[in-house]
C-alpha positions in Angstrom: 0.0 0.0 0.0 2.9 2.3 0.8 4.5 1.6 -2.5 1.3 2.3 -4.3 0.9 5.6 -2.5 4.5 6.5 -3.4 3.9 5.8 -7.0 0.7 7.9 -7.0 2.5 10.7 -5.2 5.2 10.6 -7.8 2.6 11.0 -10.5 0.9 13.8 -8.7 -2.2 11.7 -8.0 -1.9 11.9 -4.1 -1.8 14.5 -1.4 1.3 13.1 0.3 4.0 15.8 0.5 7.3 15.1 -1.3 9.3 15.6 1.9 7.5 12.7 3.6 8.3 10.5 0.6 11.9 11.5 0.7 12.0 10.8 4.4 10.6 7.4 3.9 13.1 6.6 1.2 16.0 7.8 3.4 14.7 5.6 6.3 14.6 2.6 4.0 18.1 3.3 2.7 19.3 3.8 6.3 17.8 0.5 7.4 19.5 -1.3 4.5 22.8 0.4 5.3 22.6 -0.5 9.0 21.7 -4.1 8.2 24.7 -4.3 5.8 27.1 -2.7 8.2 25.8 -4.5 11.2 27.9 -7.6 10.3 31.1 -5.4 10.5 30.2 -3.4 13.6 31.4 -6.0 16.1 34.8 -6.5 14.4 35.2 -2.7 13.9 34.5 -2.0 17.6 36.8 -4.8 18.7 39.6 -3.4 16.5 38.9 0.2 17.6 39.0 -0.7 21.3 42.4 -2.5 20.6 43.9 0.4 18.6 44.4 -2.0 15.7 43.5 0.7 13.2 41.1 -1.3 11.0 38.5 1.0 9.4 35.0 0.1 8.4 35.9 0.6 4.8 38.7 -2.0 5.2 36.1 -4.4 6.5 33.8 -3.7 3.5 36.7 -4.2 1.1 37.5 -7.5 2.7 33.9 -8.6 2.1 34.1 -7.9 -1.6 37.6 -9.4 -1.9 36.3 -12.6 -0.2 38.7 -12.3 2.7 37.9 -13.7 6.1 37.6 -10.4 8.0 37.6 -12.0 11.4 40.9 -13.8 10.7 42.5 -10.5 9.5 41.2 -8.4 12.4 42.1 -10.9 15.1 45.6 -11.3 13.6 46.0 -7.5 13.4 44.9 -7.1 17.1 47.4 -9.9 18.2 50.2 -8.3 16.3 49.5 -4.8 17.7 49.3 -6.1 21.2 52.6 -7.9 20.8 54.2 -4.7 19.5 54.5 -5.8 15.8 53.8 -3.3 13.1 52.1 -5.3 10.4 49.5 -3.6 8.2 46.1 -4.8 7.2 47.1 -4.8 3.6 50.1 -7.1 4.3 47.8 -9.5 6.2 45.3 -9.6 3.3 48.0 -10.1 0.8 49.3 -13.2 2.6 45.7 -14.5 3.1 44.9 -14.1 -0.6 48.2 -15.9 -1.5 46.9 -19.0 0.4 49.0 -18.5 3.5 48.1 -19.3 7.1 47.9 -15.8 8.6 47.2 -16.8 12.2 50.1 -19.3 12.1 52.5 -16.6 10.8 51.4 -14.1 13.5 51.9 -16.8 16.2 55.4 -17.5 14.9 56.3 -13.8 14.8 55.2 -13.3 18.3 57.1 -16.4 19.5 60.2 -15.3 17.7 60.0 -11.8 19.1 59.6 -13.1 22.6 62.6 -15.5 22.1 64.6 -12.7 20.4 65.0 -14.6 17.2 65.5 -12.4 14.1 62.5 -13.3 12.0 60.9 -10.8 9.6 57.3 -10.8 8.4 58.3 -11.4 4.7 60.6 -14.2 5.7 57.8 -15.8 7.8 55.4 -15.5 4.9 57.9 -17.1 2.5 58.5 -20.0 4.9 54.7 -20.5 5.3 54.0 -20.3 1.5 56.9 -22.8 0.9 54.8 -25.4 2.8 56.9 -25.3 6.0 55.4 -24.9 9.5 56.9 -21.6 10.5 55.6 -21.9 14.1 57.1 -25.3 14.5 60.4 -24.0 13.1 60.4 -21.2 15.8 59.6 -23.7 18.5 62.4 -26.0 17.3 64.8 -23.0 17.3 63.9 -22.4 21.0 63.5 -26.0 22.0 65.9 -28.2 20.0 64.6 -31.4 18.4 66.0 -34.9 18.8 66.1 -37.1 15.7 66.7 -40.9 15.8 69.2 -42.2 13.4 68.3 -44.5 11.7 64.6 -43.6 11.6 62.6 -46.5 13.2 59.8 -45.8 10.8 62.0 -47.0 7.9 62.2 -50.5 9.4 66.0 -50.5 10.0 66.8 -50.6 13.8 70.5 -50.0 13.6 73.3 -48.6 11.4 75.6 -51.6 10.5 79.2 -51.1 9.6 82.3 -53.3 9.5 85.6 -52.4 11.2 89.0 -53.2 9.7 89.2 -56.5 11.6 86.1 -57.8 9.8 83.8 -57.6 12.8 80.4 -56.0 12.2 79.3 -53.2 14.6 75.7 -52.1 15.0 75.1 -48.6 16.3 72.2 -46.2 17.1 72.5 -42.4 17.3 70.4 -39.5 18.5 70.9 -36.2 16.8 70.0 -33.0 18.5 69.1 -30.2 16.0 67.5 -26.8 16.0 66.0 -25.0 13.1 68.2 -22.6 11.1 65.6 -19.9 10.1 67.9 -18.4 7.5 68.2 -21.7 5.6 64.7 -22.9 6.2 63.5 -22.0 2.7 65.3 -24.3 0.3 67.2 -26.2 3.0 67.3 -29.9 3.2 65.0 -31.8 5.6 65.4 -34.3 8.4 65.9 -37.2 5.9 69.1 -35.6 4.7 70.4 -35.2 8.3 69.6 -38.8 9.0 71.3 -40.0 5.8 74.4 -37.9 6.3 74.8 -38.9 10.0 74.4 -42.6 9.0 77.1 -42.2 6.3 79.4 -40.6 8.8 78.9 -43.4 11.4 79.6 -46.0 8.7 82.8 -44.2 7.6 83.9 -43.8 11.2 83.4 -47.4 12.2 85.0 -48.6 8.9 88.2 -46.6 9.6 88.6 -48.1 13.1 91.3 -50.6 13.6 89.1 -53.2 15.3 85.7 -53.4 16.9 87.1 -53.1 20.4 88.2 -49.6 19.8 84.6 -48.7 18.8 83.1 -50.3 21.9 85.6 -48.7 24.2 85.3 -45.2 22.9 82.0 -44.7 21.1 82.3 -40.9 21.6 85.0 -40.9 18.9 82.3 -41.7 16.4 80.3 -38.7 17.3 83.4 -36.5 17.3 84.4 -37.6 13.8 80.9 -37.2 12.5 80.5 -33.6 13.9 83.8 -32.6 12.3 82.4 -33.4 8.9 79.9 -30.4 9.0 76.9 -32.5 8.0 74.4 -29.7 8.5 75.7 -27.7 5.5 72.9 -26.8 3.1 70.2 -28.1 5.5 67.4 -26.3 7.4 68.9 -27.4 10.7 72.0 -26.8 12.8 73.4 -30.0 14.5 74.1 -29.4 18.2 75.2 -32.8 19.2 75.4 -36.4 18.0 75.1 -39.0 20.8 75.7 -42.7 20.3 72.8 -44.3 22.1 73.7 -48.0 21.6 76.6 -50.0 20.2 76.6 -53.7 19.7 78.7 -56.4 18.0 77.3 -58.1 15.0 78.5 -61.0 12.9 82.1 -61.8 11.9 81.8 -60.6 8.4 85.5 -61.0 7.6 85.4 -64.7 8.6 82.2 -65.3 6.7 83.7 -63.7 3.6 86.8 -65.8 4.0 84.7 -68.9 4.3 82.7 -68.0 1.2 86.0 -67.3 -0.6 87.4 -70.7 0.5 84.2 -72.4 -0.7 84.4 -70.7 -4.0 88.1 -71.6 -4.4 87.2 -75.2 -3.5 84.6 -75.4 -6.2 87.0 -73.8 -8.7 89.8 -76.3 -7.9 87.3 -79.2 -8.1 86.2 -77.9 -11.5 89.8 -77.7 -12.7 90.5 -81.2 -11.3 87.5 -82.6 -13.2 88.7 -80.8 -16.3 92.2 -82.5 -16.0 90.6 -85.9 -15.3 88.4 -85.5 -18.3 91.4 -84.6 -20.4 93.3 -87.6 -19.1 90.4 -89.9 -19.9 90.2 -88.5 -23.3 93.9 -89.0 -23.8 93.6 -92.6 -22.6 90.9 -93.2 -25.1 93.0 -91.7 -27.8 95.9 -94.0 -26.9 93.7 -97.1 -26.8 92.4 -96.2 -30.2 96.0 -95.7 -31.4 97.0 -99.1 -30.0 94.1 -100.8 -31.8 95.1 -99.0 -35.0 98.7 -100.3 -34.6 97.5 -103.8 -33.9 95.5 -103.6 -37.0 98.6 -102.7 -38.9 100.5 -105.6 -37.3 97.7 -108.0 -38.3 97.8 -106.7 -41.7 101.6 -107.1 -41.9 101.3 -110.6 -40.5 98.7 -111.5 -43.1 101.3 -110.7 -45.8 103.9 -113.2 -44.3 102.2 -116.3 -45.8 102.0 -114.7 -49.1 105.7 -113.8 -48.9 106.6 -117.4 -47.9 104.6 -118.7 -50.9 106.3 -116.3 -53.2 109.6 -117.4 -51.8 108.7 -121.1 -52.4 107.8 -120.3 -56.0 111.0 -118.3 -56.6 113.1 -121.0 -55.0 114.4 -118.7 -52.3 113.0 -120.8 -49.4 113.3 -124.6 -49.0 111.2 -127.1 -47.2 113.7 -127.5 -44.3 113.9 -123.7 -43.9 110.1 -123.6 -43.6 110.1 -126.4 -41.0 112.8 -124.6 -38.9 110.6 -121.4 -39.1 107.6 -123.3 -37.9 109.6 -124.9 -35.0 110.7 -121.4 -33.9 107.1 -120.2 -34.0 105.9 -123.1 -32.0 108.7 -122.7 -29.4 107.8 -119.0 -29.1 104.1 -119.7 -28.6 104.9 -122.3 -25.9 107.1 -119.8 -24.1 104.3 -117.2 -24.2 101.8 -119.7 -22.9 104.1 -120.6 -20.0 104.7 -116.9 -19.3 101.0 -116.2 -19.1 100.9 -114.2 -22.4 98.7 -114.4 -25.4 100.2 -116.9 -27.8 99.2 -114.9 -30.8 100.3 -111.4 -29.8 102.8 -112.0 -27.0 101.1 -109.5 -24.7 100.0 -110.2 -21.1 96.5 -111.7 -21.0 
């Protein structure tokens, strides 16, 4: 009804004065503005009472920029109360970049209380790099202990072999603190664990015997610390402590036994080779003997022909032939008595 009257008044068809119409419009606009601004009043009052310096226009702009105004205002209040000069625009910029504003503010407050040099831009860079900047500050204040090797990897000890061939198993605990300056782009805990493990293996391997390692395990940590294993990492190694040292298997003796077994198999193979060559040579000689026997038999087969030819030519008489037969018979008898083959003269 009010709308109809306003339309009629605008057309001049009503007696409602123009001032009343304008007043009603202003009241409607005022109600709309109050309803719109009411959602920002609480945050604005909270910021005003905290001297945070957040204007109502900043809150309206956050609404249109789809920024969580509550997060920005509360972070701004915390920063002001902690004595940090961080503008609303910087907080919005980090929020829109996908950063964790509250985490960054908490880290800056903790760093300021611990007197750690950490700037806002550095904290934002660390946060946007995916690192937990608050945890980094806490680790800088309260150093962290890392087990080496990492039990989660399924390997309980670091195994190395001393010069005498005895295996030594060791566990180490590395105390580190975060190096804020190298946190962005620095290597992680896995690199520290790998380098410390490598240093322990090298130190044990350079020991004369396993007894020296068991008697002075601190020499391992000293040698490892001298290598500067934290270079290029996001941490600073404070200490390396050998938590446990134990003796493993006699790797040297096992290797010697394996080598002896390998040599045995090699010598057996060479002996088998020589035996096979000897058997082959024996077979060749037997074949050669048979071949020579064949030649002898062939030559003996020609004797009767030669005798017949001698008879025909008159070169051999009957008495000569009888004497030859007597000699052959005497030879056969002697071979029989001597246990030899009568035909060949060789032992039976």
